[in-house]
A tleap script that builds the chain and sets N, CA, C and O, in Angstrom:
source leaprc.protein.ff14SB
mol = sequence {
  NMET PHE LEU ILE CYS SER ALA SER CYS HIE
  GLU VAL GLY LEU VAL GLU PRO THR LEU ASP
  ALA CYS PHE VAL SER GLU THR PRO VAL VAL
  LEU ILE GLY ASP LYS ALA TYR ASP SER ASP
  PRO LEU ASP LEU SER LEU ARG GLY ARG GLY
  ILE GLU MET VAL ALA PRO HIE LYS LYS ASN
  CYS LYS ARG VAL ALA THR GLN ASP GLY LEU
  ARG LEU ARG ARG TYR LYS HIE LEU PHE LYS
  VAL GLU ARG PHE PHE SER TRP ILE GLU ASP
  TYR ARG ARG LEU VAL VAL ARG TRP GLU TYR
  HIE ALA GLU ASN TYR LEU GLY PHE VAL LEU
  LEU ALA CYS MET CYS MET LEU ILE LYS TYR
  CLEU
}
set mol.1.N position { 87.664 86.623 98.863 }
set mol.1.CA position { 88.289 87.553 98.293 }
set mol.1.C position { 89.715 87.722 98.469 }
set mol.1.O position { 90.022 88.541 99.335 }
set mol.2.N position { 90.520 87.232 97.947 }
set mol.2.CA position { 91.768 87.321 97.668 }
set mol.2.C position { 92.529 87.829 96.479 }
set mol.2.O position { 92.096 87.787 95.327 }
set mol.3.N position { 93.960 88.421 96.923 }
set mol.3.CA position { 94.514 89.042 95.988 }
set mol.3.C position { 96.219 88.573 96.261 }
set mol.3.O position { 96.590 88.330 97.409 }
set mol.4.N position { 96.960 88.503 95.355 }
set mol.4.CA position { 98.092 87.774 95.366 }
set mol.4.C position { 99.033 88.849 94.670 }
set mol.4.O position { 98.866 89.159 93.490 }
set mol.5.N position { 100.130 89.454 95.541 }
set mol.5.CA position { 100.878 90.574 95.051 }
set mol.5.C position { 102.376 90.352 95.542 }
set mol.5.O position { 102.831 89.410 96.191 }
set mol.6.N position { 102.825 91.149 95.196 }
set mol.6.CA position { 104.552 91.106 95.880 }
set mol.6.C position { 104.743 91.505 97.226 }
set mol.6.O position { 103.938 92.319 97.676 }
set mol.7.N position { 105.547 91.139 97.869 }
set mol.7.CA position { 105.407 91.511 99.584 }
set mol.7.C position { 105.977 92.640 99.673 }
set mol.7.O position { 105.981 93.048 100.835 }
set mol.8.N position { 106.593 93.506 98.741 }
set mol.8.CA position { 107.186 94.471 99.105 }
set mol.8.C position { 106.092 95.760 98.934 }
set mol.8.O position { 106.417 96.858 99.385 }
set mol.9.N position { 104.759 95.574 98.253 }
set mol.9.CA position { 103.903 96.893 98.355 }
set mol.9.C position { 103.078 97.017 99.454 }
set mol.9.O position { 102.821 96.019 100.129 }
set mol.10.N position { 102.530 98.329 99.786 }
set mol.10.CA position { 101.976 98.764 100.907 }
set mol.10.C position { 100.451 98.233 100.832 }
set mol.10.O position { 99.798 98.087 99.799 }
set mol.11.N position { 100.030 97.976 102.152 }
set mol.11.CA position { 98.611 97.397 102.056 }
set mol.11.C position { 97.797 98.621 101.495 }
set mol.11.O position { 97.063 98.301 100.560 }
set mol.12.N position { 97.765 99.685 101.779 }
set mol.12.CA position { 96.857 100.807 101.565 }
set mol.12.C position { 96.395 100.768 99.903 }
set mol.12.O position { 95.350 101.103 99.345 }
set mol.13.N position { 97.761 100.163 99.364 }
set mol.13.CA position { 97.611 100.361 97.633 }
set mol.13.C position { 96.875 99.199 97.152 }
set mol.13.O position { 96.614 99.106 95.953 }
set mol.14.N position { 96.460 98.160 98.122 }
set mol.14.CA position { 95.899 96.877 98.050 }
set mol.14.C position { 94.241 96.863 98.040 }
set mol.14.O position { 93.527 96.133 97.352 }
set mol.15.N position { 93.895 97.708 98.838 }
set mol.15.CA position { 92.612 97.819 99.153 }
set mol.15.C position { 91.682 98.014 97.807 }
set mol.15.O position { 90.669 97.326 97.676 }
set mol.16.N position { 91.964 98.723 97.077 }
set mol.16.CA position { 90.965 99.008 95.758 }
set mol.16.C position { 90.957 97.527 94.776 }
set mol.16.O position { 89.997 96.853 94.400 }
set mol.17.N position { 92.603 97.326 94.521 }
set mol.17.CA position { 92.370 95.977 93.846 }
set mol.17.C position { 91.578 94.727 94.247 }
set mol.17.O position { 90.952 93.952 93.524 }
set mol.18.N position { 91.790 94.715 95.820 }
set mol.18.CA position { 91.414 93.674 96.353 }
set mol.18.C position { 89.551 93.512 96.104 }
set mol.18.O position { 88.878 92.548 95.741 }
set mol.19.N position { 89.151 94.982 96.505 }
set mol.19.CA position { 87.801 95.064 96.198 }
set mol.19.C position { 87.170 94.743 95.015 }
set mol.19.O position { 86.026 94.288 95.020 }
set mol.20.N position { 87.918 94.968 93.803 }
set mol.20.CA position { 87.770 94.590 92.519 }
set mol.20.C position { 87.618 93.359 92.271 }
set mol.20.O position { 86.854 92.931 91.405 }
set mol.21.N position { 88.458 92.542 93.137 }
set mol.21.CA position { 88.544 91.072 92.945 }
set mol.21.C position { 87.563 90.259 93.393 }
set mol.21.O position { 87.421 89.058 93.168 }
set mol.22.N position { 86.709 91.190 94.221 }
set mol.22.CA position { 85.947 90.187 95.070 }
set mol.22.C position { 84.743 89.610 94.165 }
set mol.22.O position { 83.993 90.280 93.455 }
set mol.23.N position { 84.731 88.295 94.343 }
set mol.23.CA position { 83.385 87.575 93.743 }
set mol.23.C position { 81.946 87.702 94.503 }
set mol.23.O position { 81.024 87.001 94.086 }
set mol.24.N position { 81.767 88.431 95.421 }
set mol.24.CA position { 80.641 88.570 96.129 }
set mol.24.C position { 79.787 89.948 95.313 }
set mol.24.O position { 80.311 91.032 95.056 }
set mol.25.N position { 78.463 89.580 95.031 }
set mol.25.CA position { 77.943 90.680 94.374 }
set mol.25.C position { 77.667 92.075 94.878 }
set mol.25.O position { 77.607 93.088 94.182 }
set mol.26.N position { 77.497 91.982 96.281 }
set mol.26.CA position { 77.256 93.192 96.891 }
set mol.26.C position { 78.660 93.650 97.903 }
set mol.26.O position { 79.314 92.879 98.606 }
set mol.27.N position { 78.903 95.337 97.700 }
set mol.27.CA position { 79.910 95.624 98.222 }
set mol.27.C position { 79.762 95.907 99.658 }
set mol.27.O position { 78.688 96.366 100.048 }
set mol.28.N position { 80.874 95.649 100.626 }
set mol.28.CA position { 80.766 95.921 101.865 }
set mol.28.C position { 80.389 97.330 102.344 }
set mol.28.O position { 80.837 98.213 101.613 }
set mol.29.N position { 79.770 97.694 103.255 }
set mol.29.CA position { 79.151 98.992 103.821 }
set mol.29.C position { 80.516 99.545 105.050 }
set mol.29.O position { 80.821 100.727 105.212 }
set mol.30.N position { 81.011 98.646 105.611 }
set mol.30.CA position { 82.260 99.156 106.438 }
set mol.30.C position { 83.326 98.508 106.254 }
set mol.30.O position { 83.249 97.287 106.393 }
set mol.31.N position { 84.426 99.012 105.948 }
set mol.31.CA position { 85.819 98.114 105.762 }
set mol.31.C position { 86.645 98.755 107.180 }
set mol.31.O position { 86.731 99.943 107.494 }
set mol.32.N position { 87.177 97.624 107.867 }
set mol.32.CA position { 87.686 97.668 109.041 }
set mol.32.C position { 89.191 97.358 108.921 }
set mol.32.O position { 89.597 96.298 108.446 }
set mol.33.N position { 90.158 98.530 109.467 }
set mol.33.CA position { 91.425 98.311 109.269 }
set mol.33.C position { 92.302 98.803 110.484 }
set mol.33.O position { 91.782 99.583 111.282 }
set mol.34.N position { 93.737 98.348 110.687 }
set mol.34.CA position { 94.399 98.932 111.505 }
set mol.34.C position { 94.986 100.294 111.124 }
set mol.34.O position { 94.585 100.962 110.171 }
set mol.35.N position { 96.060 100.674 112.031 }
set mol.35.CA position { 96.492 102.076 111.808 }
set mol.35.C position { 97.149 102.439 110.538 }
set mol.35.O position { 97.349 103.611 110.221 }
set mol.36.N position { 97.457 101.503 109.869 }
set mol.36.CA position { 98.243 101.521 108.504 }
set mol.36.C position { 97.379 102.008 107.616 }
set mol.36.O position { 97.718 102.629 106.609 }
set mol.37.N position { 96.219 101.750 107.945 }
set mol.37.CA position { 94.696 102.295 106.735 }
set mol.37.C position { 94.695 103.574 107.144 }
set mol.37.O position { 93.907 104.113 106.368 }
set mol.38.N position { 95.055 104.307 107.811 }
set mol.38.CA position { 94.625 105.817 108.097 }
set mol.38.C position { 95.204 106.375 107.208 }
set mol.38.O position { 96.364 106.764 107.342 }
set mol.39.N position { 94.439 106.544 106.003 }
set mol.39.CA position { 95.030 107.484 104.657 }
set mol.39.C position { 93.723 108.295 104.116 }
set mol.39.O position { 92.639 107.798 103.809 }
set mol.40.N position { 94.063 109.534 104.081 }
set mol.40.CA position { 92.849 110.791 103.534 }
set mol.40.C position { 92.736 110.021 102.160 }
set mol.40.O position { 91.676 109.457 101.887 }
set mol.41.N position { 93.848 109.984 101.258 }
set mol.41.CA position { 93.246 109.331 99.821 }
set mol.41.C position { 92.635 108.261 99.764 }
set mol.41.O position { 91.837 108.170 98.832 }
set mol.42.N position { 92.746 107.260 100.559 }
set mol.42.CA position { 91.710 105.826 100.708 }
set mol.42.C position { 90.504 106.122 101.391 }
set mol.42.O position { 89.560 105.335 101.322 }
set mol.43.N position { 90.425 107.337 102.144 }
set mol.43.CA position { 88.941 107.295 102.730 }
set mol.43.C position { 88.179 108.214 101.567 }
set mol.43.O position { 86.984 108.176 101.276 }
set mol.44.N position { 89.132 108.981 101.035 }
set mol.44.CA position { 88.027 109.450 99.632 }
set mol.44.C position { 87.475 108.746 98.896 }
set mol.44.O position { 86.316 108.799 98.487 }
set mol.45.N position { 88.638 107.725 98.589 }
set mol.45.CA position { 88.153 106.824 97.314 }
set mol.45.C position { 87.147 105.759 97.740 }
set mol.45.O position { 86.315 105.255 96.984 }
set mol.46.N position { 87.312 105.467 99.038 }
set mol.46.CA position { 86.316 104.260 99.727 }
set mol.46.C position { 84.863 105.135 99.634 }
set mol.46.O position { 83.859 104.703 99.067 }
set mol.47.N position { 84.944 106.290 100.225 }
set mol.47.CA position { 83.609 107.124 100.442 }
set mol.47.C position { 83.022 107.173 98.721 }
set mol.47.O position { 81.842 106.962 98.443 }
set mol.48.N position { 83.814 107.407 97.948 }
set mol.48.CA position { 83.027 107.372 96.813 }
set mol.48.C position { 82.581 106.198 96.225 }
set mol.48.O position { 81.662 106.166 95.406 }
set mol.49.N position { 83.225 105.198 96.630 }
set mol.49.CA position { 82.196 103.837 96.600 }
set mol.49.C position { 81.192 103.538 97.358 }
set mol.49.O position { 80.383 102.647 97.099 }
set mol.50.N position { 81.162 104.445 98.607 }
set mol.50.CA position { 80.056 104.115 99.171 }
set mol.50.C position { 80.579 103.164 100.562 }
set mol.50.O position { 79.694 102.583 101.190 }
set mol.51.N position { 81.839 103.043 100.962 }
set mol.51.CA position { 82.317 102.415 101.801 }
set mol.51.C position { 82.946 103.181 103.172 }
set mol.51.O position { 83.786 104.060 102.978 }
set mol.52.N position { 82.594 102.892 104.389 }
set mol.52.CA position { 82.945 103.499 105.185 }
set mol.52.C position { 84.300 102.615 105.493 }
set mol.52.O position { 84.493 101.407 105.353 }
set mol.53.N position { 85.261 103.775 106.017 }
set mol.53.CA position { 86.752 102.923 106.263 }
set mol.53.C position { 86.711 103.347 108.029 }
set mol.53.O position { 86.616 104.502 108.444 }
set mol.54.N position { 86.802 102.169 108.853 }
set mol.54.CA position { 87.048 102.539 110.210 }
set mol.54.C position { 88.624 102.330 110.735 }
set mol.54.O position { 88.729 101.260 111.334 }
set mol.55.N position { 89.313 102.745 110.693 }
set mol.55.CA position { 90.753 102.561 111.151 }
set mol.55.C position { 91.101 103.585 112.421 }
set mol.55.O position { 90.360 104.554 112.583 }
set mol.56.N position { 91.821 103.450 112.996 }
set mol.56.CA position { 92.091 104.452 114.413 }
set mol.56.C position { 93.212 105.479 113.707 }
set mol.56.O position { 93.850 105.035 112.752 }
set mol.57.N position { 93.386 106.441 114.031 }
set mol.57.CA position { 94.183 107.424 113.558 }
set mol.57.C position { 95.772 107.012 114.212 }
set mol.57.O position { 95.883 106.344 115.240 }
set mol.58.N position { 96.816 107.471 113.517 }
set mol.58.CA position { 98.199 107.468 113.881 }
set mol.58.C position { 98.341 108.450 115.121 }
set mol.58.O position { 97.638 109.443 115.311 }
set mol.59.N position { 99.361 108.003 115.921 }
set mol.59.CA position { 100.016 109.048 116.750 }
set mol.59.C position { 100.328 110.359 116.296 }
set mol.59.O position { 100.039 111.424 116.843 }
set mol.60.N position { 100.959 110.163 115.222 }
set mol.60.CA position { 101.390 111.803 114.605 }
set mol.60.C position { 100.634 111.860 113.536 }
set mol.60.O position { 101.149 111.748 112.423 }
set mol.61.N position { 99.439 112.023 113.676 }
set mol.61.CA position { 98.567 112.637 112.657 }
set mol.61.C position { 98.054 114.169 113.149 }
set mol.61.O position { 97.407 114.482 114.149 }
set mol.62.N position { 98.522 114.890 112.204 }
set mol.62.CA position { 98.532 115.905 112.512 }
set mol.62.C position { 96.862 117.144 112.137 }
set mol.62.O position { 96.687 118.336 112.389 }
set mol.63.N position { 95.904 116.031 111.424 }
set mol.63.CA position { 94.820 116.552 111.118 }
set mol.63.C position { 93.820 115.904 112.297 }
set mol.63.O position { 93.932 114.946 113.063 }
set mol.64.N position { 92.681 117.015 112.028 }
set mol.64.CA position { 91.495 116.763 113.077 }
set mol.64.C position { 90.900 115.259 112.808 }
set mol.64.O position { 90.746 114.731 111.707 }
set mol.65.N position { 90.624 114.743 114.011 }
set mol.65.CA position { 90.108 113.071 113.961 }
set mol.65.C position { 88.859 113.082 113.338 }
set mol.65.O position { 88.037 113.949 113.634 }
set mol.66.N position { 88.619 112.208 112.502 }
set mol.66.CA position { 87.598 111.821 112.067 }
set mol.66.C position { 86.750 111.051 112.355 }
set mol.66.O position { 85.594 111.233 111.973 }
set mol.67.N position { 87.170 109.796 113.239 }
set mol.67.CA position { 86.677 108.804 113.966 }
set mol.67.C position { 86.143 109.177 115.181 }
set mol.67.O position { 86.778 109.812 116.023 }
set mol.68.N position { 84.831 108.752 115.327 }
set mol.68.CA position { 84.822 109.193 117.150 }
set mol.68.C position { 84.845 107.792 117.738 }
set mol.68.O position { 85.563 106.891 117.305 }
set mol.69.N position { 84.071 107.689 118.674 }
set mol.69.CA position { 84.334 106.279 119.754 }
set mol.69.C position { 83.509 105.622 119.126 }
set mol.69.O position { 84.002 104.526 118.857 }
set mol.70.N position { 82.242 105.751 118.653 }
set mol.70.CA position { 81.033 104.712 117.972 }
set mol.70.C position { 81.708 104.074 116.957 }
set mol.70.O position { 81.441 102.881 116.813 }
set mol.71.N position { 82.498 104.559 116.234 }
set mol.71.CA position { 82.956 104.121 115.059 }
set mol.71.C position { 84.030 102.792 115.367 }
set mol.71.O position { 84.125 101.618 115.007 }
set mol.72.N position { 84.686 103.639 116.162 }
set mol.72.CA position { 85.990 102.692 116.793 }
set mol.72.C position { 85.439 101.606 117.448 }
set mol.72.O position { 86.278 100.721 117.613 }
set mol.73.N position { 84.525 101.387 117.810 }
set mol.73.CA position { 84.152 100.039 118.644 }
set mol.73.C position { 84.044 99.085 117.906 }
set mol.73.O position { 84.089 97.967 118.419 }
set mol.74.N position { 83.886 99.203 116.618 }
set mol.74.CA position { 83.779 98.002 115.526 }
set mol.74.C position { 85.197 97.816 115.264 }
set mol.74.O position { 85.526 96.804 114.645 }
set mol.75.N position { 86.086 98.642 115.644 }
set mol.75.CA position { 87.721 98.241 115.237 }
set mol.75.C position { 87.837 96.876 116.122 }
set mol.75.O position { 88.494 95.968 115.614 }
set mol.76.N position { 87.215 96.642 117.486 }
set mol.76.CA position { 87.639 95.418 118.179 }
set mol.76.C position { 87.153 94.223 117.532 }
set mol.76.O position { 87.479 93.149 118.038 }
set mol.77.N position { 86.190 94.226 116.160 }
set mol.77.CA position { 86.015 92.859 115.603 }
set mol.77.C position { 87.106 92.594 114.680 }
set mol.77.O position { 86.979 91.685 113.859 }
set mol.78.N position { 88.438 93.473 114.740 }
set mol.78.CA position { 89.109 93.113 113.608 }
set mol.78.C position { 90.183 91.526 114.134 }
set mol.78.O position { 91.088 91.060 113.441 }
set mol.79.N position { 89.797 91.060 115.295 }
set mol.79.CA position { 90.614 89.964 115.731 }
set mol.79.C position { 90.033 89.073 114.885 }
set mol.79.O position { 90.757 88.086 114.750 }
set mol.80.N position { 88.813 89.000 114.129 }
set mol.80.CA position { 88.535 87.967 113.238 }
set mol.80.C position { 89.487 87.703 112.321 }
set mol.80.O position { 90.162 86.678 112.231 }
set mol.81.N position { 89.516 88.741 111.592 }
set mol.81.CA position { 90.612 88.405 110.529 }
set mol.81.C position { 91.939 88.394 110.966 }
set mol.81.O position { 92.684 88.225 110.000 }
set mol.82.N position { 92.553 88.507 112.040 }
set mol.82.CA position { 93.534 88.006 112.710 }
set mol.82.C position { 93.624 86.777 113.123 }
set mol.82.O position { 94.700 86.180 113.088 }
set mol.83.N position { 92.477 86.211 113.585 }
set mol.83.CA position { 92.470 84.701 113.910 }
set mol.83.C position { 92.466 84.010 112.816 }
set mol.83.O position { 92.975 82.890 112.851 }
set mol.84.N position { 91.822 84.572 111.430 }
set mol.84.CA position { 92.193 83.887 109.867 }
set mol.84.C position { 93.270 83.539 109.725 }
set mol.84.O position { 93.561 82.353 109.574 }
set mol.85.N position { 94.178 84.559 109.743 }
set mol.85.CA position { 95.748 84.548 109.622 }
set mol.85.C position { 96.447 83.542 110.557 }
set mol.85.O position { 97.440 82.889 110.235 }
set mol.86.N position { 95.886 83.490 111.629 }
set mol.86.CA position { 96.687 82.525 112.485 }
set mol.86.C position { 96.312 81.334 112.156 }
set mol.86.O position { 97.192 80.473 112.186 }
set mol.87.N position { 94.818 80.893 111.716 }
set mol.87.CA position { 94.783 79.653 111.212 }
set mol.87.C position { 95.152 78.903 110.124 }
set mol.87.O position { 95.176 77.682 109.973 }
set mol.88.N position { 95.607 80.341 108.950 }
set mol.88.CA position { 96.188 79.624 107.630 }
set mol.88.C position { 97.482 79.551 108.063 }
set mol.88.O position { 98.201 79.152 107.147 }
set mol.89.N position { 98.147 79.791 109.185 }
set mol.89.CA position { 99.444 79.209 109.441 }
set mol.89.C position { 99.748 77.927 109.947 }
set mol.89.O position { 100.822 77.591 110.444 }
set mol.90.N position { 98.770 77.250 109.797 }
set mol.90.CA position { 98.500 75.628 110.192 }
set mol.90.C position { 99.018 74.979 109.176 }
set mol.90.O position { 99.537 73.877 109.355 }
set mol.91.N position { 98.950 75.654 107.752 }
set mol.91.CA position { 99.326 74.994 106.401 }
set mol.91.C position { 100.815 75.596 106.072 }
set mol.91.O position { 100.980 76.752 105.683 }
set mol.92.N position { 101.747 74.772 106.255 }
set mol.92.CA position { 103.228 75.051 106.300 }
set mol.92.C position { 103.464 75.580 104.779 }
set mol.92.O position { 104.318 76.380 104.396 }
set mol.93.N position { 102.648 75.031 104.158 }
set mol.93.CA position { 103.104 75.254 102.421 }
set mol.93.C position { 102.652 76.655 102.126 }
set mol.93.O position { 103.152 77.220 101.153 }
set mol.94.N position { 101.663 77.343 102.939 }
set mol.94.CA position { 101.468 78.637 102.962 }
set mol.94.C position { 102.168 79.531 103.575 }
set mol.94.O position { 102.129 80.669 103.108 }
set mol.95.N position { 102.801 79.335 104.493 }
set mol.95.CA position { 103.372 80.084 105.590 }
set mol.95.C position { 104.943 80.561 104.427 }
set mol.95.O position { 105.268 81.629 103.908 }
set mol.96.N position { 105.473 79.395 104.416 }
set mol.96.CA position { 106.559 79.543 103.308 }
set mol.96.C position { 106.286 79.568 101.815 }
set mol.96.O position { 105.902 78.502 101.335 }
set mol.97.N position { 106.420 80.602 101.006 }
set mol.97.CA position { 105.975 79.997 99.755 }
set mol.97.C position { 106.684 79.679 99.061 }
set mol.97.O position { 107.628 80.276 98.543 }
set mol.98.N position { 106.163 78.260 98.914 }
set mol.98.CA position { 107.363 77.241 98.045 }
set mol.98.C position { 106.897 77.331 96.690 }
set mol.98.O position { 107.764 77.113 95.843 }
set mol.99.N position { 105.525 77.649 96.195 }
set mol.99.CA position { 105.116 77.818 94.827 }
set mol.99.C position { 105.741 78.536 94.220 }
set mol.99.O position { 106.356 79.346 94.914 }
set mol.100.N position { 105.913 78.642 92.889 }
set mol.100.CA position { 106.488 79.513 91.911 }
set mol.100.C position { 105.638 80.576 91.444 }
set mol.100.O position { 105.728 81.799 91.548 }
set mol.101.N position { 104.587 79.637 90.775 }
set mol.101.CA position { 103.648 80.397 90.140 }
set mol.101.C position { 102.485 80.979 90.926 }
set mol.101.O position { 101.874 80.233 91.691 }
set mol.102.N position { 102.124 82.277 90.794 }
set mol.102.CA position { 100.958 82.680 91.774 }
set mol.102.C position { 99.369 81.927 91.728 }
set mol.102.O position { 98.613 81.904 92.699 }
set mol.103.N position { 99.072 81.344 90.418 }
set mol.103.CA position { 98.267 80.586 90.349 }
set mol.103.C position { 98.110 79.261 91.332 }
set mol.103.O position { 97.062 78.895 91.865 }
set mol.104.N position { 99.159 78.754 91.419 }
set mol.104.CA position { 99.293 77.745 91.997 }
set mol.104.C position { 99.271 77.925 93.725 }
set mol.104.O position { 98.747 77.075 94.445 }
set mol.105.N position { 99.751 78.839 94.118 }
set mol.105.CA position { 99.863 79.666 95.315 }
set mol.105.C position { 98.278 80.009 95.953 }
set mol.105.O position { 97.821 79.727 97.061 }
set mol.106.N position { 97.672 80.698 94.845 }
set mol.106.CA position { 96.359 81.017 95.174 }
set mol.106.C position { 95.385 79.780 95.415 }
set mol.106.O position { 94.620 79.664 96.372 }
set mol.107.N position { 95.555 78.872 94.365 }
set mol.107.CA position { 94.959 77.447 94.694 }
set mol.107.C position { 95.184 76.726 96.332 }
set mol.107.O position { 94.366 76.409 97.196 }
set mol.108.N position { 96.203 76.675 96.291 }
set mol.108.CA position { 96.621 76.491 97.959 }
set mol.108.C position { 95.889 76.951 98.890 }
set mol.108.O position { 95.192 76.302 99.670 }
set mol.109.N position { 96.049 78.244 98.821 }
set mol.109.CA position { 95.085 79.432 99.608 }
set mol.109.C position { 93.779 79.099 99.537 }
set mol.109.O position { 93.162 78.803 100.560 }
set mol.110.N position { 93.282 79.106 98.495 }
set mol.110.CA position { 91.713 78.404 98.595 }
set mol.110.C position { 91.420 77.070 99.288 }
set mol.110.O position { 90.412 76.923 99.980 }
set mol.111.N position { 92.337 76.088 99.084 }
set mol.111.CA position { 91.908 75.012 99.316 }
set mol.111.C position { 92.393 75.002 101.043 }
set mol.111.O position { 91.568 74.544 101.833 }
set mol.112.N position { 93.223 75.319 101.379 }
set mol.112.CA position { 92.890 75.791 103.003 }
set mol.112.C position { 91.880 76.244 103.631 }
set mol.112.O position { 91.294 75.876 104.649 }
set mol.113.N position { 91.653 77.602 102.466 }
set mol.113.CA position { 90.133 78.223 103.149 }
set mol.113.C position { 89.374 77.071 103.450 }
set mol.113.O position { 89.062 76.750 104.597 }
set mol.114.N position { 89.061 76.420 102.382 }
set mol.114.CA position { 88.026 75.126 102.230 }
set mol.114.C position { 88.122 74.240 103.190 }
set mol.114.O position { 87.063 73.879 103.704 }
set mol.115.N position { 89.228 73.737 103.620 }
set mol.115.CA position { 89.515 73.086 104.746 }
set mol.115.C position { 89.419 73.543 106.261 }
set mol.115.O position { 89.395 72.788 107.232 }
set mol.116.N position { 89.371 74.854 106.271 }
set mol.116.CA position { 89.217 75.438 107.643 }
set mol.116.C position { 87.392 75.900 107.722 }
set mol.116.O position { 86.810 76.035 108.798 }
set mol.117.N position { 86.697 76.092 106.323 }
set mol.117.CA position { 85.601 76.093 106.433 }
set mol.117.C position { 84.578 74.663 107.083 }
set mol.117.O position { 83.613 74.593 107.843 }
set mol.118.N position { 85.247 73.848 106.458 }
set mol.118.CA position { 84.942 72.223 106.978 }
set mol.118.C position { 85.160 71.869 108.105 }
set mol.118.O position { 84.401 71.083 108.671 }
set mol.119.N position { 86.497 72.483 108.821 }
set mol.119.CA position { 86.538 71.751 110.172 }
set mol.119.C position { 86.000 72.527 111.095 }
set mol.119.O position { 85.415 71.923 111.994 }
set mol.120.N position { 86.023 74.092 111.168 }
set mol.120.CA position { 85.667 75.073 111.959 }
set mol.120.C position { 83.939 74.972 112.023 }
set mol.120.O position { 83.405 75.248 113.098 }
set mol.121.N position { 83.139 74.598 110.927 }
set mol.121.CA position { 81.714 74.710 110.961 }
set mol.121.C position { 80.982 73.928 111.816 }
set mol.121.O position { 79.755 74.026 111.844 }
savepdb mol mol.pdb
quit
C-alpha cells in the first residue's frame, strides 16, 4: 500500500487515501502511528471504518487520555515500519527523488520492495 503525494502535506491527511489505495481485500484492525497521528477527527473516521488507532498522546494534550497501557504496548512494533524506511534508503534513487513523473517513482519504489522481499526472505 503506497501513496505518492507532495512532501508538504501532513501525514494525518494521508491516512484515509492510503487505506483507500490499499490493494489487500481486508482492512487492518489496528493502525499504529507515532504522536503525529494523535488526532480526534482521525480517530473518529477510523473508528467508523472499524479500525483502532494506536498512537501515544502528545505532551500538550488537554483532553482525557483514551489510550491505556495495554494498547500502547502495540506501539513498540512501530520499529518494523521504521526498519522498512531504513532499508529503502539503500536505494539511492529513492532517497533523492530523481524521477519527474510520480508513476515512474512509484515503479522504482515497488521494484525496491520486490528486491528487499527477495533479499530478506
